[in-house]
C-alpha positions as CSV (number, residue, x, y, z in Angstrom):
1,M,15.2,-11.1,-19.5
2,L,14.6,-10.5,-15.9
3,N,12.8,-7.1,-16.3
4,K,10.2,-8.8,-18.6
5,T,9.8,-11.6,-16.1
6,I,9.1,-9.1,-13.2
7,Q,6.9,-7.0,-15.5
8,I,4.8,-10.1,-16.1
9,K,4.6,-10.7,-12.3
10,I,3.6,-7.0,-11.8
11,D,0.9,-7.3,-14.3
12,K,-0.4,-10.5,-12.9
13,A,-0.5,-9.1,-9.3
14,I,-2.2,-5.8,-10.7
15,R,-5.2,-8.0,-12.2
16,L,-5.3,-9.9,-8.9
17,L,-5.9,-6.5,-6.8
18,Q,-9.4,-6.4,-7.3
19,N,-10.5,-9.8,-6.4
20,N,-7.5,-11.1,-4.4
21,S,-5.5,-8.4,-2.7
22,E,-3.5,-11.0,-0.4
23,E,-2.3,-13.0,-3.4
24,A,-1.3,-9.7,-5.2
25,L,0.5,-8.5,-1.9
26,K,2.4,-11.8,-1.9
27,I,3.4,-11.2,-5.5
28,F,4.6,-7.7,-4.8
29,N,6.5,-8.7,-1.8
30,E,8.4,-11.4,-3.7
31,I,9.4,-8.7,-6.3
32,L,10.5,-6.4,-3.7
33,K,12.8,-8.7,-2.1
34,N,14.9,-8.6,-5.2
35,E,14.2,-5.1,-6.4
36,P,13.4,-2.9,-3.2
37,D,13.3,0.1,-5.4
38,N,10.9,-1.1,-7.9
39,I,8.3,1.7,-8.0
40,D,5.6,-0.2,-9.8
41,A,6.0,-3.0,-7.2
42,L,6.0,-0.4,-4.3
43,N,3.0,1.2,-5.6
44,G,1.2,-2.0,-6.3
45,K,2.1,-3.3,-2.7
46,G,0.5,0.1,-1.3
47,S,-2.6,-0.3,-3.4
48,A,-3.0,-4.0,-2.1
49,L,-2.3,-2.7,1.4
50,M,-5.1,-0.1,1.0
51,K,-7.5,-2.8,-0.2
52,L,-6.7,-4.6,2.9
53,N,-7.5,-1.6,5.0
54,R,-3.8,-1.3,6.1
55,F,-3.4,2.4,5.5
56,D,-0.4,2.9,7.5
57,D,1.7,0.4,6.0
58,A,0.2,1.4,2.4
59,E,1.3,5.1,3.3
60,K,4.9,3.8,3.9
61,C,5.1,2.2,0.4
62,F,3.9,5.3,-1.4
63,D,6.4,7.4,0.6
64,K,9.2,5.2,-0.3
65,S,8.0,5.2,-4.0
66,L,8.0,9.1,-3.9
67,S,11.5,9.2,-2.2
68,I,12.8,7.3,-5.3
69,S,11.0,9.2,-7.9
70,E,7.8,11.5,-7.9
71,N,5.3,9.6,-9.7
72,I,1.5,10.1,-10.1
73,A,0.3,6.8,-8.6
74,A,2.1,7.4,-5.3
75,L,0.9,11.1,-5.3
76,I,-2.7,10.2,-5.7
77,N,-2.7,7.2,-3.3
78,K,-0.8,9.1,-0.8
79,G,-3.7,12.0,-1.2
80,I,-6.3,9.4,-0.9
81,I,-4.8,8.1,2.3
82,L,-4.5,11.7,3.8
83,K,-7.9,12.4,2.9
84,S,-9.2,9.4,4.8
85,K,-7.3,10.5,7.7
86,K,-8.9,14.0,7.3
87,D,-5.6,15.5,6.6
88,Y,-7.1,17.7,4.1
89,Q,-4.5,20.3,3.6
90,N,-1.8,17.7,2.8
91,A,-4.3,15.5,0.8
92,I,-4.7,18.6,-1.5
93,Y,-0.9,19.2,-1.7
94,Y,-0.6,15.8,-2.9
95,F,-3.4,15.9,-5.6
96,N,-2.2,19.2,-6.8
97,K,1.2,17.7,-7.2
98,A,-0.3,15.0,-9.4
99,I,-2.1,17.5,-11.5
100,E,1.3,19.4,-11.9
101,M,2.6,16.2,-13.4
102,D,-0.1,15.4,-15.6
103,F,-3.0,18.1,-16.1
104,E,-5.4,15.5,-17.3
105,M,-5.5,14.1,-13.9
106,N,-7.4,17.5,-12.9
107,T,-11.0,16.3,-13.6
108,I,-10.6,13.1,-11.7
109,L,-8.6,14.8,-8.8
110,S,-11.3,17.5,-8.7
111,I,-13.7,15.0,-7.4
112,F,-11.5,14.1,-4.4
113,K,-10.9,17.8,-3.8
114,N,-14.6,18.7,-3.9
115,E,-15.4,16.1,-1.5
116,I,-12.8,17.6,0.9
117,F,-14.7,21.1,0.6
118,K,-18.0,19.7,1.1
């Protein structure tokens, strides 16, 4: 029952990300108080922090998520943050790791990689 309740909260926070990142961040923080290793909540919190231009804090969320389990969402977002910091070599590393996990990501991530090489 608890997992379903948490999933409902995560889904609500994800819907809020585009228009109300502050509220989404509150929900993700609430979930993480009880489940600090919840990968979906960590990635959601990182995404909310990115929307709020708090890239260093967001990167910490994605790093923690990746320390628990390698996952595509954290790999891509970590790559985006590194790209924004002009750390292109490491950004490409994370994009390539995401492609290794799911080759269908190749088309999307090629756009980011092409931006680096321009």
